[in-house]
N, C-alpha and C positions, 0 to 999 in steps of 0.2 A: 331681747325677747321680753315681753311683758310678763309680770309675775301674776298668775291667776290661780284660783283654786277650783273653779267649776269644771273647766275642761283641761285636763293634763294631757296635752297632745303628745308629749314625749312618751308618756306611758301608753297612750292609745297606739302610737306608731310601733312602739316596742312590742306591744301585745300582738299586733298583726304579724309582725316578723316572727314572734314566738309561735303563733298558730301555723304559719307557713312551714317553719322548721319542724314543728310537731307532725304535720301532715307528711312532709318529706321523709321524716324518720320512720313513720308508720309504714310508708311504701317500701322503704329500704328494708325494714324489719320483715315485711311480708315476702319480699324477694329472697332475703337471706334464709328465712325459715322454710319457704317452699322450694327453694332452689330454682325458681322460674322467674324470668324477667317480665313475662306476660302472664298475669294471673286472672285477668278479666278483659273483656273487650274494651274497657275504658283505658287500659294501659297502652294498647295498640290495636285499633279496630281491624285493620287489614291483616296485620300479622296474626291476630287471634283467629280470624276466619281461615287463613291459609293453614295455620297450625292444626286447627280442628279437622279440616278436610284431610290433612295428612294423617291425623290420628285415626280417622275413620278408615283410611286406606290401609294403615298398618294393621288394624284389627281385622280387616277383611283379608289381608294377605296371610295373617297368622291362622285365621280360620280355614282359608283355602289350603294352607299347608297341612292343617290337621285333617281336612277332607282327603287330601292326597295320601297321607299316611294311613288313614282308615281304608281308603280304596286299595292301597297296596296290601293291607292285611287281608282284605276280602279276596284279592287275586291270589294271595298265597294259599288261602283255604281251597280255592278252586283248583289251583295248580297241584296241591297235595292230592286231591281226589283224582285228577286226571293222571298224575304220576303213578298212583296206586293202580289205576286201570291199565296203564301201559305195562306195569310189572306183571299184572295178571295175564295180559295178552302175550307177553313173552313166554310165560309158563304154558299157556294154552297152545302156543306154536310148537313148543317141545312135545306136548301131549299128542297133538294131531299128527306130528311127524312120527312119533312112536307108534300111534295107532295105524299109520299107513304101512308099517313094516309087518310083513307076513310071518314074522317069528311069533307074533301074538296070536292067541286063540280068540275065538268069539267071546269067551268069558273074560279074557284080558281086556278086550275092547269095551265090554260092558262096564268093567271097573273104571277104565279111562273115561267112559261116558259119564259116570257118576261124578268123577272129579271135575269134568268139564261143566256139568250142570251146576255144581256148587259154585264154581268160579264165575260163571255167567251171572248167577244170582248175586254174587258179591259185587260185580260190576254195576248192577242196578242199585245196590246199596250205596256205592261210591257216588253215583249220579244224583243221589238224594241228599247230598251234603248241604248244609245250610250255613249261612253267616247272618247273624242277627235276625234269624227267622226267615231269611230269604233263601229259596232253593237256587242253586247256581248253574249246574250243568245238566239239568233235566229237560232242557229245551224250552223252559219258560222265559229265558232271556235271549232268545234268538234275535238277530238283526232282521230287518224287513226283507222278506224274500218271497218270490213266487214259487209254486211247486216245481221242482226240478226232477229230471230223470237221470238215472245212473248212466254214465258214459264211460266205457272202458276202451282205452286207446292203445293200439299197437303201432309203434314207430320203427319196428325192426324189419318189416317187410319192404320189398322193393317198391319204389315210388310209383311204379306202373301197375301195381296190384289193384285189382277191383274185386267186388263181391262175386263176380262171375268168372274169375280166374280159376283154372283147373288146379287142383292141389298138386298134381304132378309137374306143373309149370312154375310153381312158386319159387321165388328167389329172395335172398336176404337183402338188406339195405345196400350192400356192396355189389349186388347183381349176381351173386353166386347161387347156383341151384341148391335147393334144400334136399334134393335127391329122394323125393317121395315117389314110391313106385305104385303102380296100379294094383299090385297085390297086397299092399299094406292095408292096415286097418286104422281108421281114424275114430277116436272116441272123444266126445264132447260132453262136459258136465257144467251145470251152473247151479247156484244155490240161491233160493229166494224164500223168504219167510221161514227160514230154518230147514227147508226141504231141499233135497238134492235131486236134480233131474239129470238123467244121463241118456245118451243115445250113441250108437256106434254103427259103423258100416264099412264095407270094403271100399277102398278109394276108387277103384275102377279108372276108366279113362276120361270121363266127363264130370267127375264129382267136383263141385265147388263148395266153398264155405256156406253159401246160401242154400245149397242142396242139403247140407247137413242140418241146418237150422229148420228146414221144412219137414224134417223127419220127426215123427212122434217120439217122445221120451219113453224109455222102457217102463218107468214106474207111473205112467199115466198117459192119457190120450192127448194131453196138451203138447202141441208142437213147441220146439224151442223158439220158433218164429213167433209163437204166441206171447212170449215174454221179451224177446230180443229182436232188434232189427240191425242189420249189418250195412254199413255204408262206408265208402271211401271218399276222401276229399282231395281235390286238386288245389284247394286254396288253404290249406292248413287249418282250416276251420273245423272245430270239433262240435261245437254246439253253443248254447246260450246258458249262462248261469242264472241264479235266482234274482240277480239285480239287473238282468237284461244285457249284461256284458258278453260280448262274443269271446269264446275261449278258443285259443289256437294251440297248435302243437308247440313243443319247446323250441324246435328249430324252424318253425314257420313253414315246415315242409308237408308233404303228403303223408297221410296216415290212414289206417283202417280203424274204424270205431264201431263198437257194439253199444247200442243204446236201448235202454229198457223201454218197453211199450207203454208202461204206466208210470205216471209221475207220482212223487211222494214216497215216503218210507215204505208204505205197504207194497209198492211195486218195484222196490229197489232190487238190483241184482248184486248180491254181496260177494260173489266170486264166480269166475269163469275159468274153466280148465279145458285145454285141448291137448291131445297126445296122439302120436303116430307110432304104431308098432308094426314090425315086419310080419310076414306070414309064418315066421318061426317063433313069434312072440317077443322078439328082441325090441327094446325101446330105441327109437330113432332120436338120439339125444340132441344131435345138432339141429335137426328139424324142429324138435320140441322147444329148444331154447329160443328159437325165433317165433314160432307160432304161439307159444304159451306166454308171451311177454305182453299181456294186456294189463295195463294199470289204470286205476280209477282217475279220470281226468275231471269229471263233474260228479259231485256227490248228490245223491237223492235227498231232497228235503221237502217237508210239507210246507204249504203256504203259511206265511206267518206275518203278523203285523210287526212294527218296530218295537220290540220289547227289550232293546239293549239297555244295559246298565249305564246310567249317566253319572259320571263323577265330576262334580263341580270343583274345578281346580283354579279358578280365577276370581277376581273381585267384580267382574262385570257379567251381565247376562250372556248366556251362551258360551262362556269360556269353560268348556267342559271336554272331557274325554269320554267317548261312547265305546262301550265294549259289548260286542255280541258274543254270547257263549252258546255254542251249539249243543245239540242233544248227545249226551254221552251214555245213554242207556243202551242196553244190549240189543234191543230191537233196531235202534238207529245205527248201531255198529254192524248190523247184519248177522248177529249171532243168535237171534231168536225171532220167532214169528209172533204175530199179534195173538195167535191162539196159545202161546206159551211154549210151543215146541222149539227145542234148542237145536243147534247145529249137531248133526248126527255123524258119528264116527264108528258106527256098528260094523261096517265092512271096510275092506281095504280101499275100494273105489270111492266110497263116501269120505273116508279119512283123507284120501289124496285130494279130493275136491275141496276139502275143508282148509287145506294149506293156504290156498290163494285167498280164501275168506279171511283168514287171520292176518294175512299180509295187508289186505285192504282195511281191516279194522285198526291195525296198528297205524296205518297211514292217516286215518281219520283222527285217532287219538293224538298222534304226534303233531298233526296240523293244529289241533286245538291247544295243545301244550305250547306250541310255538307262538300262537296268538296271545296266550296269557303271559308268557315270558316276555314278549316284546312290550306288552302294556306295563308289566312290572318295571321293566327297564326305563320306559318313558316316564312313569310315575316317579322314579328315583331322580331323574333329571329335573322333572317338574318341581319336586320338593326342594332340590338344591337351588333352583332358580327363584322360587318363592322366598326361601330363606334369605338369599342375597338381596332380593328386592325389598323385603321388609327391613333389613339392616340399613340399606341405603336411604329409604324413605325416613326411617327413624333418625338417621344421622342428619338429614335435611331438617326435619322437624325440631331436632335438638338445637340446631343453629338458630332457628327462629325463636324458640320458646325458652330454652334453658338459660339460666343466669350464669354469667362469669363470676364465680364466687369471690375471686380476688378483687375484682373491680367493685362488686356490690358491697363487700366488707369495707373497702376504702370509703365508698359513698356512705355506708351506714355510720362509720366512725366520724366522718365529717359532719353528717346531720346530727349525730348525738352531741358532738362538741358544740355545734351552733345552737342546739336547743338549750344546752346548759348555759351558754353565753347569753342567750336571749332571756332566759329565766333570771339570771343575775342582773342584767341591765334593766329588766322590768322592775325588779326590787329597788334599784337605784332611782329609776324614773318616778316610782311611787313616793320615794322619800323627798324628791325635789320640791314638792308643793308644801311640805312641812316648814320650809324656811320662811314662808310668808307669815307664819304665826308670830315670828319675832317682831313683825311690824305692828302687831296688835297688842303688844304689852305696854 
């Protein structure tokens, strides 16, 4: 190799190597200090893009999980309000049973009425519970529904029973006679808007349930038929709910159904009671057990848009859980009228009629409690699923992005040694040109 002083190619080549080692050391240092093998798109463009998408997904999953937990907290608040209402209804059931006992005087029943009024007022307070300023069970978060009519269904009567069947010919589901005599007295009561309507008559030979409904109530000129219609079905079919779905009997068999004439809460029938007594005043218990076995099969509701609570529990649009919370106020439960008049227990007859009202109210509250509880259970599973998904995605992202520290430390050590070696060789290469000076002496 020629001896030159202008271009020291050995030094230039060594300098280039030094720069490469310096750059490699800087990258190794960045990986070791950050703990990631991909710190920018320049390190691995496709890997960086995949990793960033995964990070977006992880943050979305974590937020969805937080949403789920917040939703669960909201449902717990709603459940607490409904649970309190159920407890109150249990107490009210005791009170009306007590009021129906003739060991009480009218003054005693007035005292019970005061307790009942206060408890009903508390039910309204429960329904006004809020979460983050949102009312939950006051009917403002109903699912979409058309206005529906109260339907009370009796599946204990013989399948051949119709609304024109004579009371004396009635049989139970097993075809056994109810042994109702023409000399017996039949009394029918129903409660609407907090008022109790009652009518009674001697059974006679040709009296049917429809005949009774056509008779005016004692406390008004309104016929029971004015609020209720009676029909029997040979197809199991009871009616249509607020979503347009056909409601059938539990055993898909024939049944007798009482349907309110007017749709909505204002026209609901909150309780129906029928009893048979002999001409001596004795209660026909076997007959009453069958005849008075009407339960609410369709709940009266006002027409409502879809105001369900939507809980976003996923990372994509429409990955949500919708919860419709029905009206848990006393009027919707059939305990109070729109004019503020509450369920009346001032007499034995009214207290007796109120018992079935409380049974139907409890059924409504328990149905709502079941809905809330099932949603809470689902949210718990959803939260567990989101946590697992987040962990798995994070594990995948870690495989792409995170640095193997043992490997990177080895690489860092190598690059550090090479840098020091290049620096040393550059010093040697720079000294090689000085030997040319000896030729100039």
